[in-house]
C-alpha positions in Angstrom: 102.1 -22.1 118.3 104.0 -22.3 121.7 103.6 -19.1 124.0 106.4 -16.6 123.7 108.0 -14.3 126.5 107.2 -10.8 126.3 108.9 -8.9 123.3 109.6 -12.0 121.1 107.8 -13.5 118.2 108.3 -17.2 117.6 109.3 -17.6 113.8 109.4 -21.4 113.4 110.5 -24.7 115.5 113.9 -25.7 115.1 113.7 -28.8 117.4 112.3 -30.4 120.1 113.3 -32.8 123.2 112.7 -34.2 126.4 112.9 -31.2 128.2 110.9 -28.5 125.6 111.5 -27.0 122.4 113.9 -24.7 120.6 112.3 -21.9 118.2 113.8 -19.2 116.0 112.2 -15.9 117.1 112.4 -12.7 116.6 113.4 -9.8 119.4 111.1 -7.1 118.4 112.7 -4.1 120.0 116.2 -4.9 118.7 114.8 -6.2 115.2 117.2 -9.3 115.4 116.9 -12.9 115.2 117.4 -14.8 118.2 116.8 -18.7 119.6 114.4 -19.2 122.3 114.5 -22.5 124.1 111.6 -23.2 126.0 111.9 -25.7 129.1 108.5 -26.7 129.7 107.6 -26.6 133.3 111.2 -25.8 134.3 110.2 -23.5 137.1 107.4 -25.8 138.7 108.3 -29.5 137.8 111.9 -29.1 138.7 112.9 -29.3 142.1 113.7 -25.6 143.7 117.6 -26.4 143.9 117.6 -27.4 140.1 115.8 -24.0 139.2 118.1 -22.2 141.2 121.4 -24.2 139.7 119.9 -23.3 136.3 119.6 -20.0 136.8 122.8 -19.5 138.4 124.6 -21.4 135.2 122.5 -19.2 132.8 123.8 -16.1 134.6 127.4 -17.6 134.4 127.1 -18.2 130.7 125.6 -14.7 130.0 129.1 -13.4 131.3 130.9 -15.3 129.0 132.5 -13.3 126.3 134.1 -15.4 123.4 133.5 -15.5 119.8 133.3 -19.4 120.0 130.8 -19.5 122.5 126.9 -19.1 121.8 126.0 -15.7 123.6 123.0 -16.2 126.2 120.8 -13.0 126.2 118.4 -13.6 128.9 116.5 -16.0 131.0 112.9 -15.4 131.3 110.4 -17.2 133.7 106.7 -17.3 132.5 104.3 -19.2 134.6 105.6 -22.5 134.9 107.9 -22.2 132.1 111.5 -21.0 131.8 112.8 -19.3 128.4 116.4 -19.2 127.5 117.0 -16.5 125.0 120.3 -17.0 123.0 122.1 -15.8 120.1 120.9 -17.0 116.4 123.8 -19.2 114.6 122.7 -19.3 111.1 123.9 -22.7 109.6 123.9 -26.3 111.2 125.6 -28.2 113.7 128.9 -30.5 113.6 126.6 -33.7 112.8 125.9 -32.2 109.3 129.7 -31.9 108.5 130.3 -35.7 110.1 127.5 -36.7 107.8 129.2 -35.7 104.8 132.2 -37.9 105.7 135.5 -36.9 107.6 137.0 -33.5 106.5 140.4 -33.1 105.4 142.9 -33.3 108.4 143.7 -29.8 108.5 140.0 -28.7 108.5 139.8 -31.2 111.5 142.6 -29.7 113.3 140.6 -26.2 113.0 137.5 -27.5 114.2 139.1 -29.1 117.3 141.2 -25.9 117.8 138.2 -23.5 117.8 136.2 -26.1 120.2 139.2 -26.2 122.4 139.8 -22.3 122.7 135.9 -21.7 123.6 136.0 -24.6 126.1 139.5 -23.5 127.8 137.7 -19.7 128.0 134.6 -21.3 129.8 136.7 -23.3 131.9 138.9 -20.5 133.2 135.9 -18.6 134.3 134.7 -22.0 136.2 132.2 -23.2 133.5 132.2 -26.6 132.8 130.4 -28.0 129.8 129.5 -31.6 130.5 127.8 -32.5 127.3 130.3 -31.8 124.8 129.2 -33.7 121.6 128.4 -32.7 118.0 125.1 -31.5 118.3 126.3 -29.0 120.6 129.2 -27.5 118.4 127.4 -25.4 115.7 129.1 -24.6 112.5 128.0 -21.0 110.8 127.3 -20.6 107.4 130.7 -19.2 107.0 132.6 -22.0 108.9 132.9 -20.3 112.2 132.7 -22.8 115.0 130.4 -21.8 118.0 130.0 -24.3 121.1 126.4 -24.1 123.1 124.4 -25.6 126.0 127.1 -25.3 128.5 125.7 -27.7 131.1 122.0 -26.3 131.1 120.5 -29.3 128.9 122.4 -31.9 130.7 121.4 -30.3 134.2 117.6 -30.4 133.0 117.8 -33.5 131.1 119.6 -35.5 134.0 116.7 -34.5 136.2 113.9 -35.4 133.6 115.5 -38.8 133.5 115.3 -39.1 137.2 111.9 -38.2 137.1 110.4 -40.3 134.4 112.8 -43.2 134.4 113.4 -42.9 130.8 116.9 -42.9 129.3 116.1 -40.1 126.6 118.5 -39.5 123.7 121.3 -42.1 124.0 123.7 -40.3 121.1 125.3 -38.5 123.6 126.7 -41.7 125.3 129.3 -41.8 122.7 130.8 -38.6 124.0 130.5 -39.5 128.1 133.6 -39.4 129.8 134.0 -42.5 131.9 133.8 -40.4 135.1 130.4 -39.4 134.0 129.5 -42.7 133.0 130.1 -43.8 136.6 128.1 -41.0 137.9 130.9 -39.4 139.9 130.0 -36.3 141.6 133.2 -34.4 141.2 133.5 -33.9 137.4 135.8 -31.0 136.0 137.2 -29.8 132.9 138.8 -33.1 131.7 135.4 -34.4 131.1 135.0 -31.9 128.5 138.7 -32.8 127.2 137.5 -36.5 126.8 134.5 -35.4 124.9 136.4 -33.2 122.6 138.8 -36.2 122.2 136.1 -38.3 121.0 134.8 -35.6 118.7 138.5 -35.5 117.4 138.7 -39.2 117.0 135.5 -39.1 115.0 136.6 -36.5 112.8 140.1 -37.9 112.0 139.3 -41.6 112.1 135.7 -41.5 110.7 133.8 -43.1 113.4 133.4 -42.9 117.5 135.8 -45.1 119.6 132.5 -46.5 121.0 129.4 -46.4 118.6 125.9 -46.5 120.5 123.5 -49.5 119.9 120.1 -47.9 120.8 118.9 -51.4 121.6 121.7 -51.8 124.5 122.9 -48.3 125.4 124.2 -49.6 128.6 127.0 -51.4 126.5 128.3 -48.3 125.4 128.4 -47.1 129.3 130.4 -50.3 130.1 132.9 -49.5 127.2 133.4 -45.9 128.3 134.3 -47.3 131.8 136.2 -50.5 130.9 137.4 -51.0 127.3 140.4 -49.2 125.8 139.4 -47.5 122.7 140.2 -48.9 119.3 143.6 -47.9 118.2 143.0 -45.6 115.1 145.7 -47.5 113.3 143.6 -50.5 113.3 140.4 -48.8 111.9 142.6 -46.7 109.3 145.3 -48.4 107.5 148.7 -46.1 108.0 147.2 -43.8 110.4 150.1 -41.7 111.8 151.4 -42.8 115.3 152.1 -39.3 116.6 148.5 -38.6 115.7 147.3 -41.9 117.2 149.2 -41.2 120.5 147.7 -37.8 120.9 144.0 -39.1 120.4 144.5 -42.2 122.7 146.0 -39.6 125.4 142.8 -37.6 125.4 140.5 -40.7 125.7 142.7 -42.0 128.9 140.3 -43.4 131.6 141.6 -41.8 134.6 141.0 -37.7 134.3 144.7 -37.1 135.6 146.2 -38.9 132.7 144.4 -36.8 130.0 145.7 -33.4 128.7 145.1 -30.7 131.4 143.3 -28.5 129.1 141.4 -28.7 126.1 144.0 -26.3 124.5 147.0 -29.0 125.1 145.0 -31.6 123.2 144.3 -29.1 120.1 148.0 -28.3 120.2 149.2 -32.1 120.4 147.0 -32.9 117.3 148.3 -29.8 115.6 151.9 -30.9 115.9 151.2 -34.5 115.1 149.6 -33.5 111.8 152.4 -31.0 111.0 155.0 -33.8 111.7 153.1 -36.9 110.1 152.2 -37.8 106.6 148.7 -37.5 105.3 146.3 -40.0 106.8 145.8 -43.1 105.0 147.5 -46.4 103.6 149.9 -46.6 100.7 150.6 -49.5 98.5 154.1 -50.6 97.7 154.3 -48.7 94.7 153.1 -45.7 96.2 149.5 -45.6 95.1 147.3 -44.1 97.8 144.5 -46.2 99.3 141.2 -44.9 100.5 142.0 -42.6 103.4 139.5 -43.9 105.9 137.9 -47.3 106.6 135.5 -47.9 109.3 135.9 -51.8 109.6 138.8 -52.9 111.8 141.8 -54.2 110.2 144.1 -56.8 111.6 146.6 -55.8 114.1 150.0 -57.2 113.6 150.7 -56.7 117.1 149.1 -58.5 120.3 145.4 -58.0 120.2 143.7 -54.9 121.8 142.0 -57.2 124.2 145.4 -57.9 125.7 145.0 -54.6 127.7 142.6 -55.2 130.3 139.4 -53.7 131.8 139.9 -51.2 134.2 140.8 -52.9 137.5 137.9 -53.2 140.0 135.4 -51.7 137.8 132.9 -54.6 136.9 129.9 -53.1 138.3 127.5 -50.7 136.2 126.1 -47.8 137.7 123.0 -46.3 136.6 124.9 -43.7 134.6 121.6 -42.9 132.1 120.0 -41.9 135.1 122.7 -40.0 137.0 124.5 -38.8 134.2 153.6 -27.7 119.3 154.4 -27.1 123.1 152.5 -29.9 125.2 153.8 -28.6 128.4 156.4 -25.7 129.5 157.2 -26.7 132.9 160.4 -27.0 134.3 160.4 -30.8 133.9 157.7 -32.3 131.3 157.0 -35.7 132.6 154.4 -37.8 131.0 153.3 -40.6 132.9 150.7 -43.2 131.5 149.6 -46.2 133.4 148.6 -49.3 131.4 146.4 -52.2 132.6 147.7 -55.9 133.1 146.5 -58.4 130.8 142.9 -59.8 131.7 142.1 -63.2 133.0 143.2 -65.8 130.5 145.9 -63.9 129.0 148.7 -65.8 130.3 151.6 -64.7 132.8 154.0 -63.1 130.2 155.8 -60.1 130.6 153.5 -56.8 131.0 154.3 -53.3 130.7 152.3 -51.4 133.4 153.4 -47.9 133.1 155.4 -45.7 130.8 157.3 -42.7 132.4 158.6 -40.3 129.8 160.4 -37.0 129.8 162.5 -34.9 127.9 166.2 -33.3 128.6 166.8 -30.3 128.6 163.6 -29.6 130.6 160.5 -28.4 128.4 162.5 -29.6 125.5 163.4 -26.1 124.2 167.1 -25.9 122.9 168.9 -23.3 120.6 171.2 -22.9 117.8 174.1 -23.0 116.7 173.9 -26.9 117.7 172.2 -28.8 120.3 171.1 -32.0 121.5 167.7 -33.3 123.0 167.4 -36.6 125.0 164.0 -38.2 125.1 164.0 -41.0 128.1 161.0 -43.3 129.0 161.1 -45.7 132.1 159.0 -48.8 131.4 157.5 -50.4 134.4 156.9 -54.1 134.4 155.0 -56.9 136.0 158.4 -58.6 136.7 157.9 -61.5 134.6 161.0 -62.1 132.2 160.9 -61.4 128.7 161.7 -59.1 125.9 160.3 -55.3 125.3 160.4 -54.3 121.8 160.0 -50.6 121.0 160.8 -47.5 118.5 160.9 -43.9 119.0 158.8 -41.4 117.1 161.1 -38.4 116.2 159.5 -35.0 116.4 159.7 -34.7 112.5 157.6 -37.8 112.2 160.0 -40.2 111.6 160.8 -43.5 113.4 164.3 -44.0 115.2 166.3 -45.4 117.7 164.4 -48.6 118.2 165.6 -51.9 119.8 164.8 -54.2 122.5 165.3 -54.7 126.1 165.7 -58.0 127.9 163.7 -57.9 131.2 165.2 -60.4 133.9 163.0 -62.2 136.3 161.9 -59.9 139.1 162.9 -56.7 137.3 160.4 -54.2 137.4 161.8 -51.1 135.6 163.7 -50.6 132.5 165.1 -47.1 131.0 165.5 -46.5 127.2 166.8 -43.2 125.6 167.5 -41.8 122.2 169.4 -38.6 121.4 168.2 -35.9 118.7 171.0 -33.7 117.2 170.2 -30.1 115.8 172.7 -28.0 114.1 172.2 -25.1 111.5 169.8 -22.0 111.4 166.5 -24.1 110.4 164.3 -24.0 113.4 162.4 -27.0 114.2 159.4 -27.9 116.4 157.3 -30.8 116.9 156.4 -33.8 119.2 158.1 -37.0 119.9 157.0 -40.2 121.7 158.1 -43.6 122.6 156.0 -46.6 121.0 156.3 -49.7 122.8 155.7 -52.9 120.1 155.5 -55.6 122.2 154.4 -57.5 124.3 151.6 -55.0 123.7 151.2 -51.8 121.5 151.0 -48.8 123.5 152.3 -45.1 123.3 153.7 -42.8 125.7 152.3 -39.4 126.0 153.8 -36.8 123.2 157.0 -35.0 124.3 157.4 -31.5 122.9 160.7 -30.6 121.5 161.9 -27.2 119.9 164.9 -26.2 118.2 165.1 -22.3 117.9 167.7 -19.6 116.4 167.1 -16.1 118.0 
């Protein structure tokens, strides 16, 4: 049996990894179960700066007080080892839930919302997780969600990989934000938003956007940096467009194009689910097909590959070793830059960016009657052609579709749709523009609400 810090009795080993072991233990003085994570050689084999950073991070975590965050009780040095004593959460982790198949949409939304609340609480206090993945999301026996390992495991495992040259566990690569895959030093809360977006994608679609091949983990690193994620509608026939737009918003490559907070993503998903039909495809006579499939289905529009890889990012860093209301501002602007077609895709018309907004500012209107206008400016590469589009209304319906003829040299076109409200029934949701061709892509969701005091 491994040694235990004074005052604790180890009960059983719960797991082990590259940096040490995790035990269920008993805190004798308080007669309670705890979890003790032993970082073997943590106080000696790590460089002094890493140890100091680890201790600072542990102290920050000990100050976090949120029902969705695993509490850190204390950090103990014993000889060359570090022991982190944490709250015991009886149950399992999110991997067990996912192993049983995607949960119902409402349950998926609850899980994402609870993770988001925990992440936002930590972010507001200067703590970024940096390793958001199912194994770090604990599910208590009564269903309560708790997030653990805020940055601590990632900090030491990066150092361990640097010393040994080994990649270690590769499963977490599926949840790695592009800026982490590149090895960027300036990584903020939006990396956690990306990780949460991958978890949401997995919960609702039934697979991660970029599955990890243990034989070639670098392929996943390249994909996280360069490849657009598969559209959920290609994986799951009949996947709601608004829900797809919310998921792809969270998985944008540039951090500045993602939701600013985890809560914004959770709100977008709840709004999309509230205004969308149940996930799944239906036959012409109304019979429901299986809700989720993992194989890609043919896309009636242009191939997903018609959107390019991130420009100027053809290199691969050693990432493994260095590794609803959506806005309540005065003006809600949702700008989503797209990539131009890759080499060999021809020189046809391409939509290079969508800037969408809702009027009046914030999308909030009041009874007895009102009109909301959704407006989108489509930037192009100036090649003549036709853009086909449709509007997704806040109630989940498709409306106001059409097409725009683009002249030679024309770099922008604007489309609008108006939504009229009357009566005393309140309404709330999110709308979006869906460009159908020359490539299928969505604007970020636009919040709309109609209320009666």
